[in-house]
Every structure is written in structure tokens, then in C-alpha cells.
C-alpha positions in Angstrom: 14.1 317.7 -128.2 16.5 320.4 -127.2 20.1 319.7 -128.0 22.5 319.6 -125.0 25.8 321.5 -125.2 27.5 318.7 -123.4 30.0 316.8 -125.5 30.4 313.1 -124.9 33.0 310.6 -126.1 31.4 307.1 -126.1 33.3 303.9 -125.7 31.5 300.6 -126.6 31.7 297.5 -128.8 29.1 294.8 -128.1 25.3 294.7 -128.4 25.1 295.7 -124.7 26.4 299.2 -125.5 23.9 300.0 -128.3 20.9 301.1 -126.1 23.1 303.5 -124.2 24.5 305.1 -127.3 21.0 305.4 -128.9 19.6 306.8 -125.6 22.3 309.5 -125.4 21.6 310.5 -129.0 17.8 310.6 -128.5 18.2 312.7 -125.4 19.9 315.4 -127.4 23.5 315.0 -126.2 26.3 315.8 -128.6 28.4 312.7 -129.2 31.8 314.0 -130.3 33.2 310.6 -131.1 32.4 306.9 -130.8 35.4 304.7 -130.0 35.0 300.9 -130.7 37.1 297.9 -131.5 38.2 297.0 -135.0 36.2 294.8 -137.3 36.8 291.1 -136.7 36.6 288.1 -139.1 33.6 285.9 -138.4 32.1 282.7 -139.7 33.8 280.0 -141.7 34.8 282.4 -144.4 36.3 284.9 -141.9 34.4 287.8 -143.3 35.4 291.1 -141.6 32.4 292.1 -139.5 31.9 295.5 -137.8 31.0 295.5 -134.1 27.4 296.3 -133.2 28.3 299.8 -131.9 29.9 300.7 -135.1 26.8 299.7 -137.1 24.6 301.7 -134.7 26.8 304.7 -134.7 27.0 304.9 -138.5 23.2 304.7 -138.6 23.1 307.7 -136.2 25.5 309.6 -138.4 28.3 309.6 -135.7 32.0 309.7 -136.2 33.6 306.3 -135.4 37.1 305.6 -134.4 38.5 302.0 -134.3 41.8 301.6 -132.5 43.6 298.4 -132.2 45.3 299.9 -129.1 44.0 303.0 -127.4 46.9 305.4 -126.8 47.4 309.0 -125.8 49.0 309.7 -129.1 46.2 308.7 -131.3 43.7 310.2 -128.9 45.2 313.7 -129.0 45.5 313.5 -132.8 42.0 312.3 -133.6 39.5 312.7 -130.6 37.8 316.0 -130.0 37.7 317.6 -126.6 34.7 316.3 -124.5 33.0 317.1 -121.2 32.6 313.4 -120.2 33.3 309.9 -121.4 30.7 307.1 -121.3 31.8 303.4 -121.4 29.5 300.4 -122.0 31.1 297.0 -122.8 34.1 298.5 -124.7 36.3 295.5 -124.1 39.6 297.3 -123.6 41.3 298.9 -120.6 41.4 302.7 -120.8 44.9 304.0 -120.2 45.4 306.1 -117.1 46.6 309.1 -119.1 43.3 309.1 -121.0 40.9 308.7 -118.1 41.0 312.4 -117.0 41.1 313.9 -120.4 37.3 314.6 -120.6 36.6 317.5 -118.2 34.4 315.4 -115.9 36.2 312.1 -116.4 34.7 308.9 -117.7 31.7 306.9 -116.4 31.1 303.2 -116.9 27.9 301.2 -117.2 28.6 297.8 -115.5 26.1 294.9 -115.5 26.3 293.9 -111.9 25.8 295.3 -108.4 29.3 296.5 -107.7 31.5 295.7 -105.8 30.1 292.2 -106.6 31.3 290.7 -109.9 34.0 293.0 -111.2 35.7 291.9 -114.4 34.9 290.6 -117.8 31.9 288.2 -117.2 29.6 289.6 -114.6 26.3 288.4 -116.2 27.6 284.9 -116.9 29.0 284.6 -113.3 25.8 285.9 -111.7 23.7 283.3 -113.5 26.2 280.5 -113.0 26.2 281.2 -109.2 22.5 280.9 -109.0 21.9 284.5 -108.0 18.2 285.5 -107.7 18.9 289.2 -108.4 21.3 291.4 -110.3 21.5 294.9 -111.5 23.5 297.7 -113.2 26.0 300.1 -111.6 27.3 303.3 -113.0 30.7 304.3 -111.7 33.2 307.0 -112.3 36.2 305.0 -113.5 39.7 305.1 -112.0 42.9 303.3 -113.0 41.7 299.9 -111.6 39.1 297.6 -113.2 35.5 298.3 -112.0 37.0 299.9 -108.9 35.7 303.5 -109.2 33.2 305.4 -107.1 29.6 304.5 -107.5 27.3 307.2 -109.1 24.1 305.1 -109.1 22.8 301.6 -109.4 19.5 299.7 -110.1 18.6 296.2 -109.0 16.2 293.7 -110.6 15.3 290.0 -110.2 16.5 287.0 -112.1 14.0 284.2 -113.0 14.7 280.6 -113.6 14.0 281.1 -117.3 16.5 284.0 -117.7 19.6 283.2 -119.7 22.6 285.2 -120.6 21.1 286.9 -123.6 17.9 287.8 -121.7 19.8 289.3 -118.8 22.2 291.1 -121.2 19.3 292.8 -122.9 17.6 293.7 -119.6 20.8 295.1 -118.2 21.5 297.1 -121.4 18.0 298.7 -121.2 18.3 299.4 -117.5 21.8 300.8 -117.9 20.7 303.1 -120.7 17.7 304.4 -118.7 19.7 304.9 -115.6 22.4 306.8 -117.5 19.9 309.2 -118.9 18.3 309.7 -115.5 21.5 310.5 -113.6 23.5 312.3 -116.2 22.1 315.8 -115.8 22.7 315.8 -112.1 26.2 314.3 -112.5 27.1 317.0 -115.1 25.8 319.6 -112.7 27.9 318.2 -109.8 24.7 317.4 -107.9 25.8 313.8 -107.3 28.7 312.9 -105.1 30.0 309.5 -106.2 30.5 307.1 -103.3 33.5 304.8 -102.8 32.9 301.0 -103.1 33.4 298.7 -100.2 36.4 297.1 -101.7 36.6 294.4 -99.0 33.3 293.0 -100.4 34.6 292.9 -104.0 34.3 289.7 -106.0 35.9 289.0 -109.4 35.0 287.2 -112.6 37.1 285.5 -115.2 36.9 284.7 -118.9 35.3 281.3 -119.4 37.0 278.6 -121.5 35.5 275.8 -123.5 36.5 273.4 -120.7 34.5 275.5 -118.2 31.4 274.9 -120.4 31.7 271.1 -120.4 28.9 269.5 -118.3 29.8 267.4 -115.3 26.7 265.2 -114.9 27.6 264.5 -111.2 26.5 268.1 -110.4 22.9 268.8 -109.6 20.3 269.6 -112.2 20.0 273.1 -110.9 23.7 273.7 -111.2 23.8 272.3 -114.8 20.8 274.4 -115.7 22.5 277.5 -114.5 25.6 276.5 -116.5 23.5 276.1 -119.7 21.7 279.5 -119.1 25.0 281.3 -118.3 27.5 279.9 -120.8 25.5 279.9 -124.0 26.1 281.1 -126.7 29.8 281.5 -125.7 31.8 279.5 -125.0 28.9 277.1 -125.5 27.8 274.3 -123.1 28.6 270.8 -124.3 28.9 267.1 -123.5 29.9 264.1 -125.6 27.9 261.4 -127.2 29.3 258.6 -129.4 32.7 260.4 -129.2 31.3 263.6 -130.7 30.6 267.0 -129.1 26.9 267.6 -128.4 26.0 271.1 -127.5 23.1 271.6 -125.0 21.5 274.9 -126.1 18.3 274.9 -124.1 17.2 272.7 -121.2 15.3 272.7 -117.9 16.0 271.3 -114.5 13.4 269.2 -112.6 13.4 267.7 -109.1 12.4 264.3 -108.0 13.8 262.3 -110.9 17.3 260.9 -111.2 18.9 257.8 -112.5 22.5 257.2 -113.5 24.5 260.4 -114.0 24.5 261.3 -117.7 22.0 258.5 -118.6 19.5 259.6 -121.3 15.9 258.4 -120.8 12.5 259.3 -122.2 9.2 260.0 -120.5 6.4 260.4 -123.1 7.9 263.0 -125.4 10.4 264.4 -123.0 14.1 263.6 -123.2 15.8 263.5 -119.8 19.3 263.1 -118.5 20.1 262.0 -115.0 22.3 264.1 -112.8 23.7 264.1 -109.3 20.4 265.6 -108.1 17.3 265.7 -110.2 17.2 265.5 -114.0 17.7 267.8 -117.0 15.1 268.0 -119.7 16.9 268.5 -123.0 15.1 270.9 -125.3 17.5 272.1 -128.0 20.7 270.3 -128.9 23.3 270.4 -131.6 25.6 267.6 -132.7 29.0 268.8 -134.1 28.7 269.4 -137.8 24.9 269.4 -137.7 22.2 272.0 -137.2 20.5 272.7 -133.9 17.3 270.7 -133.4 14.8 269.8 -130.7 15.9 267.0 -128.4 12.8 265.0 -129.4 13.7 265.2 -133.1 17.3 264.3 -132.3 16.3 261.2 -130.3 13.8 260.2 -133.1 16.6 260.4 -135.7 19.2 258.7 -133.5 17.8 255.4 -132.2 20.7 254.7 -129.9 20.5 258.1 -128.1 18.0 257.1 -125.5 19.8 254.8 -123.1 23.2 256.2 -123.8 25.4 257.8 -121.2 26.6 261.3 -121.9 30.1 262.2 -120.8 
């Protein structure tokens, strides 16, 4: 593949950003620098772990910069000149004085149909709100979060089986493909980015552990959306016998009910009553234990069926 003379600075941290980075490299673009977050301690032993973008960049032989805080000083000292910047799930605000340093500015791959769901949790919020479709939007960034003019977008449906990890992977692939499709015309000034309708903007927030606690008075459909949206982080949970019980996988069904939070069993299925319908528990994890099927959990805990989860 012919190498492009365009120089790109890439900003990204999480797994979502990896397909875009790989797509740019495979398309022959020169990636002058990859900027990502510092390694973070993970696990019980707090072992320093590199972000997925760092791992991918090093495999591609790219120069990686990890700034605790992105500032104009360290940029000018360390980052080469570039034609355009590309952001995908970087996780930090780009300072105003850096935005226009690349000749054509910086573009961002955002996993929602902007102006809907600006902010840090667009995928989770989309699922939590029961949306039936989502998409990816590429914008040219400005000094406000997810506020810049739209270069292009792509829409796709959400099924009842799609959870956060599935939509994240789909969005990452769609975003990478869309970036490679539009980038030549954007670089050639053949695309005129269009302002967002800011009056239609909606905003997302970071979810806490309390946001992920199940309220069994809600409908089965609402709880199912919560489980699909907020796993693996912050992790959806309830309590049983005074201990935290994570609900990792479940399914909503209509036409059955019973007391809110009451566990019952039909044949091999473990059900919990809600404010409308029931939830079939599939994978659960009691604090301090490994994840297991709900059937095995009930088999090993004779007082689970009939209990009321809180």
C-alpha cells in the first residue's frame, strides 16, 4: 500500500481506540506520535499495566508519549509537527492551545449520534435509556466537549442482546472504517463540517457504584438495560444474605412477576420478580467468589430460591 505523506498525531487510551489506530497504520498514513495515558496499577497486586493503545502502538513500532497532564510545554518539546490529530477515547481534555497546533486541527471519533449523548459515557447511557439505534460521529473538535462541527456519522441498530462490550466493539469498528473513508476528502478540504444543533444536545455522566445497584421495583426491561449497560464497570449488583451479589448476565421476560426481588425457580431457570415482568438470572458472582451460572449458584446455596434480593 502506498504511504501517505500526511502526518497524524493519534490520541487514544482504551480498547475502543485500537481499531482506528491500526486502520490508520494499515492505510499507509504516517503516525508521527501516539499520545496515551500513563500505565495504571491493576488487580489485587496493583501491577502497573499499560493502556491498550500503548500495547497496540508498540506492536506497530510507533512512538508513544504518556503524559499525566497534556500541556503546551511538553507538546512543543516532544511532539513532532503534524497535519491532523485524531482522537478516539483518549480520556483527557485537549487544552485549547493544543487544538489548533496540527495544520488541519483535530478530529474525534465519538460513539453516539451527536448532538445526542455528549460526554464520558455515551454507550452506557444509550443502552440504559433503551435506545434501539446508535452510531458513531466524527467531529472536528473545538474548546467544548463533543461540541465541534460534524464531519460525518454512521448509524446502526441495537438489539436486545447487545451489551456495553458488544456495542463498544461495533462502534470501534464502525468508527475506524468511517475515519478511513472520510479522511482523504477531509484532508483535501472537500468536506465542509456542519455545526451541531446544540439545542438538541443531551449529556452523559460517569456512573457510580450506587447507579449500578438494582432497584427491583423497576420493570424487567429497565433492569435488563441496566445490566447490559453498566457491566463490567461499575458492575451491576444487589444484596443477598448481607453480601454483594453481582448480576453479570440476565434476560428480561414478560408475563411473570411475583414479589419484587423474590427469587423463584421454573424448571432450571432462576427468576427474580420485578415491578413488571421477571429477570432470568444467567451469570452471577457473590463477593469473594468466582462468577458462576445462576443454576449452579442456586444448587450450591439452598436458601437462595425463595430469598428476597435487595
